Each structure stands twice: as structure tokens, then as C-alpha cells.
N, C-alpha and C positions, 0 to 999 in steps of 0.2 A: 443266535441267543436261545437258550433253552426256555421254552414258554412256561414250563413248570416252575422254574426259578423266578421268572418274571412275575408270575402270579403270586409266588410266595413272598417276594420282596414287597409287592404292592399290598398284600394282605396284612403286613406287619403294622401298617398305620392304623391308629384308632384303638389300641389296646394298652392299658397301663401297667407299669411295674417299676422296679426299684430305680430311682434316680440316684446316681452316684457321681460325684465329682471326679473326673478322670485326672490323672497327673498332668500338669501343664506341659504342653509340648514346647520344645525350644523352637527357635526361628527356622532352623534347617528342617525340622520335622514338619513345621507348618507349611513351609514352602513346598516340601515334598508332597504333602497331602493335597495341596492346591494343584500341584502339577499333575498328580494322578487324576484329579477331577477333570482337569482340562483335557488330558489324554482320553479319558472315557468319553467326554463330549465329542471330541474330534473324531473318535473312532466309530461313532454311531452309524456312519455311512458305509462302513466296511463289514465284512462278515466276521462277527465277534466269535463265531464258533471256532475260528482258527487261532484264537488267542492261546498262547502257551500256558502250561500249568502254573508257571511262576507268576504270571500276571493274575491268574484266577486266585491264587493264594493271597497275593497282595490286595486284591479287591476285597476279599473276605475280611482281611485285617483292617482295611480302611473302613469297610462297612461297620465293623464292630466298634471302631474308635469314634464313629459319628453318631452312636446311639446313646440315649440316656434313658434310664429306667428307674422305677420306684416300686416298692413293695405294694401289692394289692392282691385281690382275690383270684386273678388268673389270666391276665392278658397284657399285651405290650402295646406301646405306642412308639411310633418312629418319628424322630425329629432330626432333620439335617442341620448341619452347622449354619447353613444359610439357605435362602430360598433359591438362589442361583444353582447351588448343587442339586437341590431337589428337582428343579426344572431340567437340569442336564440329565439326571437319571431317567426321568420320564421320557425325555426326547430320545434317549438311547433305546427305549422300548419301541419307539415309533417306527413303523415301516418306512415312513417317508416324512417330508416336511421341510419347509424353508426356515432355517434358523433365524434369518433376519426378521421373520414375522412371528417368532415364538414369543408368546406373552409371558412376562415375568413380573414379579414385584419390583417396584422402583425405590427400594430402600426405606428409610425411616419416614419419608413423606407420603408413602403410598397409602391412601385410605382403605384400600382393599386388604392390606396385610393385617391379620389378627394381632400381630405383635405390636402394632401401632395403636391399639385401643388404649383409652385412658386407663391409668392404673386402677382407679376406683371401680371402673366398670369390670375390669378383669377379676377383681376380688369378689364382686357381686356374683359373677358367673361361677367362680370357684365355689362360693358358698351354696349356690343353688344346686349345682351338680353333685356336690358332696352330700347335701341334705337329701337329694333324690336317691342317691345310692344308699344312704342310711335308711331311708324309708323302705326300700326293697329288702335289704338284709334284715331289718327289724321285723318285717312281716313274716319272714321264715320262722323266727323263733317265738314271736308273740302267739302264734297258733298253738304252741305246746301248752300254753296256760289254759286252753279251752278243753282239754281232754276230758276232765271229770264231768263237765256239763254235757259235752257231746255224747258221752257214753249213755247218759240218762235220756237225753232228748231223741237221739237217733237209734237207741237200743243196739249199740255196737260194743265190742270189746275194746280194751285199751289198744290192742294191736290194730284194730280197724280204724280207730281214730288217728293212730300214728301214721297211717298211710298218707294222710294229708300233708304231713311234713315231707315224706318221701317224694310225692309227686311234685311238690313245689321245687325241691332241690333238683329233681330231674329236669324240670323246665329251665332252671338257672344254668344247668350244664349244657343243655342242647341249644339254647337260644343263640349264644355267641357264634356258633358255627356258621350261621347264615346272616345274623344281624350285622356282625362286624364287616364281612365282605360287601354287604349291601351298602354300608356307609361309604365304601370306597367309590361308589358310583354316584350316589345321590346326596351325599353329605351327611353331616352329623345331626344337624337341626331337624331335618325331616324324620330321621330315625327316632330322635328323642320325642318329638311331638306324637308320632303315630304309636310308638311302642309304649311310652308312658301313658298315653291315652287309653290304650288297650289294657294296661296294667290297672288303671283306675276302673275301667268298665268291669273287668273280671273280679274285682273286689266286691262288686254289688251282689252277684249270685252267691258268693261266699257268705255275705251277711244275711241273706234271706233264704239260704238253702233249706229245702224241706226235708232232705234226706242226705245220707252220707255220700251217695253216688254223685249228686250235684256238687257237693263240697270238693270231692277228689278231682273231678274234671276241671272245675273252676280254679282250684289251686295249681294244677299243672299249667294251665294257660296263663295264669297270673305270673308264675315264675318264668315262663317262656318270654313274656312281654317285658317283665321287669329286668331281665338279664342285660338289656341294652346298656344300663348304667354301670354294669360290671365289665363290659367289653369295649365300650366306645368312649365313655365319658372321660376317662383319663387322657385320651387323645386331645380333648378340648383344652385341658389344662396345659398340655405340652405344646399345643398350637400357639398359645398366647404369650408364653414366657420364654425368654432366652435361657440358655443353660445356667448362667450365673445367677438367674433370678428364680429358678424352678424349684429349688429344694423345699422352701416353706409351703408354697401352695400345693405341691404334689404330696407332701407329707400330710397335709390336712385332708386332701381328697382320699388318699389311699388308706388312711386310718378308718374311714367310715365303714367299709365292708367288714372289718374286724370288730368294730364297736357295736354294730347292729345286732349280731347274734347274742351278745351279752346283755344289751339293753332291752331286747325283746322280752325275755322272761320277767325282767324287773317291771316294765310297764304293764305287760299282760297280767302279771300276778296281781297288781292292784286292781285292774279292771275286773278280772274274773272273781276276785274276792268280794267285791261290793256291787257288781252289776251282772246282767245277763251276758252270756258269751258273745252274743251278736254285737255287743258294743265294742268288742275287740276290733271287728271289721268296720264298724261305723267310724271309730277313731282313725283307722287307716284310710278310709274313704275321704274323710275331711282333710287329713294330712296330705294324701296324694293329690286331691283336688287343688289344694293351695299350691303344691309343688308344680302341677301341670300348668296352672295359670302363670306362675313365675317363669317357667320355661318358655312359654309362648311369648311373653312380654319382653323378657330380659336376656334370653340366651340366643345369640345370633349364630349364623354359620361361621365356623372357624377353620374348616378343612381347606387347606391351601389349594389343592387341585380344583375344587369346586369354585372357590373364589376367583381363581385365575380364569376359569371357564366363563364366569359372569363378566369378568373384565374383557375377555376376548369378544364376547357377544356385544358388549357396549362399543368396543373399537370398530367392529364390523359395521355396526349400525351408524356410527358417527362418520366413518371414513368411506363407507361403501366398498371397502377392500375386503374381499372374502378370504384373503390369504392369512389374516390374523387368526392364529389358532393357539389355544392352550394345550399343554402337553396331554392332558386327559382326553382331549378331543381326537387325538391321532394315535392313541395306543391301540394295540391289536389284541386285546383280551376282552372276553365277554363276561356278563354277570354269571351265567350258568357255569362257565369254565372256572371262574374264581371260587364260586360257592362249592363246586364239586371237589376241587383240590383242598379246600378248607376242611372238608369232611374226610378225605382219604388219607392225606399225608400224616395226620396225627397218629393213626394206627400203624402206619409203616414205621414210625419212630418207636412206638411202644414194642413192636414185634422184633425189630432188628437192631435196636440200640440199647445195650445193657445199662449204660449210664442213665439214659432217659427213663428206662423202665424202672430201675431201682429207686431213683430219686422221686419219680412220680408215685411209686408205691409208698414210700416213706411219707410224703405229704398227704397222700390219700388216707393212710392210717391215722394220721394226726387229726385231720378234719373229721374223719369218721368217729373217732373217740369224742371229739368236741360235741358233735351232734348226738352221740349216744348219751352224753351227760344231761341233755335236756330231759330225758326220762329218769336217768339214774339219780340225779340230784334230788328229785322229788321223793323217790323211794328212800334214800338215805336220810335226808334231813327231816322229812315228815315222820318217819317211823322212829328214828333215833332221838330226835329232839322236839317232836310234836310241833313242828313249824306249820303255820298255815300257808295259804297260797302266796301272799305277798312276801312273807318272810322267806319262803323258798326261792322266790324270784331274786331277792336281794343277795342270795349266796353266789349268784353269778358275777357279782361285782369283783370277786376275787380274781377270776379269769380276766375280767376287764382291766383291772389294775395291772396285772402281769403283762398284758398285751400293750398297754400304754407305755409301761416301762421298757418293753422291748423295742417299740418304735423310737423311744427317746434315746436308745443306745446307738442309733444309726450313725451319729458323728464318730463314735469310737471305732465302729467297724470300718468306716470310711478311712480313718487314720491308719488302721491296721492294713487295709488294702493298699494304700499309698506306700506304706513301708515295705510291703512285699514286692511291689513294683520296683521300688528303689533298689532293693537287694538283688533284683533280677536285671540289673543294668538298664532300668527304665522300660523294660518290655513287660506288658501286661499279659497274663495268662488267665483263662477262665477259671482254673483251679484256685486262684487267689480270692474268689468270691465265696469259697466254701468254709472258711473258719467259723462264721456264725452258725452254720449248719452243723458243723462238728460239735460245737458246744451245746447247741440246742438238742441234738440227738442224744446227748448224755443227760441233760436236765430233764427231758420228758419222762423217760422210764423211772428215774429217781423220784420225780414228783408224783407219779402214779403209785409207786410203792408207798410213798409217804402218805398220800391221800387214802389209799386203801386200808392201811393198818392203823389209821387214826379214826376210822369210821365205827367207833364204839360209842354206845350211849353215855358211858362214863367219861369220855374225852370231850372237852369243850368244843363246841361247833366251830370256833374260830380256827382251830388247828387244821382240819381238812380244807377249810377255805383258803388258808395260807398256802397249803401245798398246791391247791388249784391255781393260785396266782403264779407259782413257778411253772405249772403246766402251760399257762398262757404265755409266759416269757419264753419258754422253750419253743413253742409253736411259732412265734414271731421270728425267732432266730433261724429256725429251720426254713421257713417259707422264704425269708429274705435272701438267704444264700442259694436256695434251690432255683428260684425264679431267675436270678441274674446269671447263675451258672448255665442254665439251659439256654438263655438268650445268647450268651457269648460263645458257648460251645457249638451251637447250631445257628450261626449268623444268617445264613441263607434261608433257613427254615425255622426261624425263631417263633413265628406265629403258630406254626404247627406244633412245635415242642411245648409251648405253653397251652395250646388247645388240648394236647394229649394230657398234660398235667391237670387241666381243668376237668376233663372227662373222667380221669381216674379219681380225682377228689370228689366229684359230684356222685360218682357211682358208690363210693364208700360212705359218703355223707348221707346218701339216700337209703343205703342198706343197713347201716349199723343201728339206727334207732329202732328197727323192727325186731331186734332180738335183745336190746340192751336191758330192758326192765326184767325180762324173763331170766336173763343170765344172772343179774344181781340177786334175784329171788332164789334161784336154784343153787348157785355156787356160794352165796353169801357175799356180803359187801367186800370183805377183805380179799377173798380169792378171785372174785370177779375183777376187781381193780388190778390184782396181781397178774391175771391173765392178760389184760390190756398192756400192762407194763412189760411183760415178757415178749409180747408181739412187737412193741416199740423197741425193746432191747435188741431183738434180732436184727433190726435195721440199723442199729447204732454204728457198726463198723463201716458201712458203705460210704458215707461222706468222707471219712478219713482215708479210706482206700482210694477213692477217686481223686482226692487231693494229692496222693502220692503217685498214682500211676495213670491219672487221667490223660496226661499228654500222650502217653504211649497208646492208650485206647483210641484217642482222637486220630492218631496217625493211621490207624487201621480202619477207620470208620468211613462209610460211604457218604454220610450226611454231615459229619462234624467238620469244623475248621481244624486243619492240622496244626496250626500255630499262629 
């Protein structure tokens, strides 16, 4: 067995994205998939490196059919059809072990299984992790409302103050590369408690910072710690719900990273209009403190391998038989090995996979423009319409409404996907996930042109806000298709594909705000927006191109599933 693939398969757990209802398999397909699972389990004692290419292709297809995803800010979670299949996969990685003493969940009556938690408790956990994710993403944008006061207190330029946004986003991009694989070994709960505790602690030096240097360092470490809820928390939702129950809770959770950046300027605008800038962070400290307490009290461990390890430990203690083992206790991978490949493989995909590179570039441009707007909106609406701080913050509700509308369209795209599968004799292809991206890639440049050429003082302010709503709608459409396409195109390396996407998006989101205001002041509001539109327009053909020839490109790819 290739240890690199083992690491990659394992590192896919604990990262959220688009949950979609796959077309229902018929009885023959179901029996076939179960047969494949049994064959994989029985083959664990043989040298799997001798497996023929056909079997590898089928295993890739099987792996893809057993995943469910939902839209979010950058990571996937892995959920098997049942815990038995999960245990079988872990056992296959094991160098040895007695299958008769392999610890598994015992169906619906097993108190260790997170799927057997009471429904009311599951929804409490969903609410807590969603609010925690919202707290982190809201903190990224609330900071932008402090610029004016920071310039005076710290004697810095607008660019110097903006670097605090850049460092926070850099932390959000880097944190998942090691936090997510660490959760593979130690579980989700300990990562939540430690990481969110550090997020809370690093808000304190932000609030009491005596100079800009303290602020910048604290913001980076704050983003690094807070990123746990963007890379791990979606897995908790997936742990608790079966596929037929997952859509609603996952939609609630995955909406939070998109809602946060739009609500941040709204809340921050009111705070900084009527109070000192430090109250921005005092409010975040209070919010984060309450969230941390709720996490400690109400959020249990839900990661199946860790729970099975606890069950095995109890069995060994009760029976005195040391042969009882959980799959995670006999696997042959190390923490260092897993973290190392989590950092290397994303760059391999960016350098050697044109589909991954171009779609990551598209999503990076979109998020970069969104973060650029944190500065540009203030310039446009304050100069053109004499808006104060809280009124400027409210203009972000346009993007917020557009994104909510985009999330609400998920059932329509799911229906379209099922229709494409039916037209293809019931066979799913990764390219069938791209229709929302194709439409979104058209909507985004049109909305940017519309926004730019309505930024005149004699044009009512609601008009550019309405165009910004279409920008938010196009963003959601693009992200939803890109994430699921990457996951299904690179089933053995899905975690790395999405980590590559996250790295690209974080890089652009960190860099664009540094030149956004200057660009709008130098080029003018209309041509600055048009420049952004032309950049987005240059990427418009790629989703359609990959929809048409993606299968051919996958056949020649080293990393992608051929079909």
C-alpha cells in the first residue's frame, strides 16, 4: 500500500464541504459496493501493491461514491456509509492485527457512536460549532472598521492598519495544514478546546495593544488558532448525522464562514461609530469566551477512530485481554508524516495539475476581491454619499443577501446534477459539479462592471449595493462547484486539493486589501472596478472548458481519478 495515499485518505477526515445527495443506487449497485468493501477488508493481509490498475480505478470510484460534501470556506470531511466500512479501511492500513478483536461500533444501540446521540443534543452541537465559526470569520472583517481610529492612535497609514487584516487571513490559511491532521490523532474536541482557547487569549493583546506591531503579531496568531473551526468543525457535523439527515445541519454550519465577513463590518461599524476601537475586541472577547465555555460543556468528542480507541481501552480493562484494538491503534502512520504530507501535496497539485491551478486561481481572485471591498466600500460610499461608519457597514448587507440566496439555490443545483447523471446512464462524473461555477463565473464580472459604473454620486446608493448582491451570488455559485469538483476529481488527494485551494484563496485575500484603496483612488471608482471585472472575466472560460474536456484531462493526470 502506498503510504502517501494512506496519509492522504486519512487526512481527508475533519474538513467540511458541499453535501450533495447522490442519485440512489439500485440493489445491484448496492450489493456490488458492499462486495467491494468486503474484498478490500479480506485483502488487507495480502500485498495490495500487486493490485491491478482496474481494481485501483474501481476503488477510486467507490471512494468517491461514499463521500458527502457541503459548501464551506476550504476543507472536507470524510464520512463512510457505515462505521463497518470505516473500520475496514483503517484495518487495511494496519500492518497486522487480529480481525476477531477489532473494535467497531455495535449499530444503533452503541453509546460510543456519535450518530446515536439524541437529536436535540446534535442540534445544540451544530449551533455551537456554527456560532464559533461565525465568531472567527466575523473577527476578520470587524477589524476593518477600526482603521480610522488606529491611524490616529498608532500613527500609521491606512496601509499599515490594513496589514492587520492581512496577517489574520494568513493565519486562517496556514492553520488548517497542521490542525486538521492533528485532529486525526487526538480527536476534534481537544483541538477545539485548545485552539479556540488560544483564539480567545490572542484577542486580549489585540484589545490592549500599545502599538501596531503588537496588533499585527496578535492578529496572525489569532487567525492561526481560530482556523480550527474552518478546517475541523464541519467534520463534527458529518460525524453525527447520516447522509439522509445531513443536508439541513450542514447547510447551517457551512453558511457561517460566508456570513461572518459580511456581518463583521455591520457590527464593527456601529461599535466604532459610537465607541473606542478597543471595544471591537472587547465584544469579540466576550463572545469568544461564551463560545469557549459552551464548547467545553456541550461539545463532546465525535471522531469515530478516537471513540473506538476509548471503547477498546475499556474492553481491555474489563476483560484483561490486550488483543482488543481499535483500527487507529494499529495503523502505521505518524503525526509528523501526516503533517508533512499535508503541507507538501497541495503544492504538487498546484504546480502539476492545470485544472486544480486554474480553479484555485478563480476562487482566489473572487475571495481577494471580496476582501478588497472592505476598504473600497468605505472609499466609495463615504465619498460619494457621505455615509458614516455604521452606514458604510450596512452596505455589506447586499453581498450578504446575495450569498444567502446562493446557498438557498443548492436544491436546484442538486436537481441539475441528478439530471446530468441520469443522462449519463446513471454514471456520475466530476464535471457534473461545474454548472453552478459556469454560471457564477459569468455573473461575477457582470456584477463588477455594474457595480463600478454605478458608483457615481448622482446614482442612488442602492444601485451599486444591488450589484454587489449579484457579486455575492456569483461567489457562492463558483465556490460550491469548485470545491465539489476538486474533491471528486482527486478522490485520493481531496484534502490536498482543497488545502491548495485554501492556500491560494488566503494568499489573494491577504494581498488584495493592501492595494485596493490606492487602486480605487488612482484609477477612479469606475475603472478600478472594471479592472477587477476584466480579471474575473479572464477566468470565465475555464469552468466551461473543464466541463467539456475535463474527462480527457483527468485521463492524462497523475493525481486525478480517470473516471
